[in-house]
C-alpha positions in Angstrom: 3.1 10.9 49.6 3.4 7.7 47.5 2.8 9.4 44.1 5.5 11.8 42.8 4.7 14.2 39.9 1.4 12.6 39.3 -0.5 15.4 37.6 0.8 15.5 34.0 -2.4 15.4 31.9 -1.3 15.6 28.3 2.4 15.9 29.1 4.0 13.0 27.2 7.5 13.8 28.7 6.3 13.2 32.3 8.3 11.0 34.7 5.9 9.3 37.2 6.8 7.1 40.1 4.8 5.1 42.6 6.2 3.9 45.9 9.6 5.0 44.6 9.4 3.0 41.4 9.3 4.7 38.0 6.2 3.7 36.0 7.2 2.1 32.7 4.1 3.5 30.9 1.0 5.5 31.6 -2.2 6.8 29.9 -1.9 10.3 28.5 -5.3 10.5 26.9 -8.5 8.5 27.1 -12.1 9.0 26.3 -15.0 8.1 24.1 -15.9 9.0 20.5 -18.7 7.5 18.5 -18.8 3.8 19.2 -15.3 3.9 20.6 -13.7 3.9 24.0 -9.9 4.6 23.7 -6.6 5.0 25.5 -3.3 6.5 24.3 -0.2 5.5 26.2 2.9 7.6 26.7 5.0 4.9 24.9 3.0 5.5 21.7 0.7 2.5 22.0 -3.0 3.2 21.4 -6.0 1.0 21.9 -9.7 1.4 21.2 -12.7 -0.9 21.4 -16.3 -0.6 20.4 -19.5 -2.3 19.4 -21.4 -1.8 16.1 -24.9 -3.2 16.0 -26.9 -3.9 12.8 -29.7 -6.1 11.4 -29.0 -8.5 8.5 -30.3 -11.7 7.0 -27.9 -14.5 6.2 -29.1 -16.3 3.0 -26.2 -16.4 0.5 -24.6 -19.9 0.2 -20.8 -20.3 0.2 -20.1 -24.0 0.1 -21.5 -25.5 3.3 -21.8 -22.1 5.0 -24.0 -19.0 4.5 -22.9 -15.4 4.6 -24.6 -12.2 5.6 -26.7 -10.3 3.1 -25.3 -7.0 4.4 -21.8 -5.9 5.4 -21.0 -3.8 8.4 -19.6 -0.5 7.1 -16.2 1.0 7.6 -16.2 2.9 10.8 -13.8 5.8 11.5 -11.4 5.3 14.4 -11.4 8.0 17.1 -8.0 9.2 15.9 -5.5 8.4 13.2 -3.0 5.6 13.9 0.6 6.0 12.8 0.5 2.8 10.8 -2.3 0.3 10.2 -3.3 -1.2 13.6 -4.1 -4.7 14.5 -7.9 -5.2 14.4 -9.8 -8.1 15.9 -13.5 -8.5 15.4 -16.1 -10.9 16.9 -19.7 -11.2 15.7 -22.4 -12.0 18.2 -26.2 -11.9 18.2 -29.2 -12.6 20.4 -29.6 -16.4 20.0 -27.5 -16.2 16.8 -24.2 -18.0 16.3 -22.0 -16.3 13.7 -18.4 -15.7 12.8 -17.1 -12.4 11.5 -15.0 -12.3 8.3 -13.3 -9.4 6.5 -14.7 -8.7 3.1 -12.3 -9.2 0.2 -11.4 -6.8 -2.6 -9.5 -4.3 -0.5 -12.4 -3.3 1.8 -11.4 -6.2 4.0 -8.3 -4.4 5.1 -8.4 -1.7 7.8 -6.5 1.6 7.3 -4.9 4.0 9.7 -8.3 5.8 10.0 -11.0 3.2 9.5 -12.0 -0.4 10.2 -12.3 -3.0 7.5 -15.8 -4.0 6.3 -17.0 -7.2 7.8 -19.7 -9.8 7.2 -20.6 -12.9 9.1 -20.8 -16.6 8.4 -23.3 -19.2 9.7 -23.9 -22.9 9.3 -27.6 -22.3 8.4 -29.6 -19.6 6.8 -31.3 -17.0 8.9 -33.9 -14.3 8.4 -33.0 -10.8 9.6 -31.6 -10.7 13.1 -29.6 -8.2 15.1 -25.9 -8.9 15.2 -23.1 -7.1 17.1 -19.6 -6.6 15.7 -17.2 -6.2 18.7 -14.0 -4.5 17.7 -10.6 -4.4 19.5 -7.9 -2.3 17.8 -4.3 -1.9 19.0 -1.6 0.1 17.3 0.6 3.2 17.6 -0.4 6.8 17.8 3.1 8.2 17.8 
């Protein structure tokens, strides 16, 4: 048998080896919740990713760019991070080029429990179109 002590679901003190080599890290919890798919690692690292879709126009001028009329809301993470995690967001749409930006005034910072609020920028105005905010979040759960 190449796998020793491999059944440790939820046991964060497990020692797992494969082909005689101790694994440096392994997943202790994974699943889905709301928009999120997530993994928690034995080392304390946690990651989640998800897509939020909404419809918004983009008509407000900001210099040579235009920004979205509506912000994506704060979205609860599937669990509470130990400290504020790193959050990366891309904005995409069907035949729409856009760049995500975090809103200012405090709502542009994520917390240990929620995403920041985001809008999107474009080089031209646009009537209402569907856009997707694609989130990748990495931090520590313990």
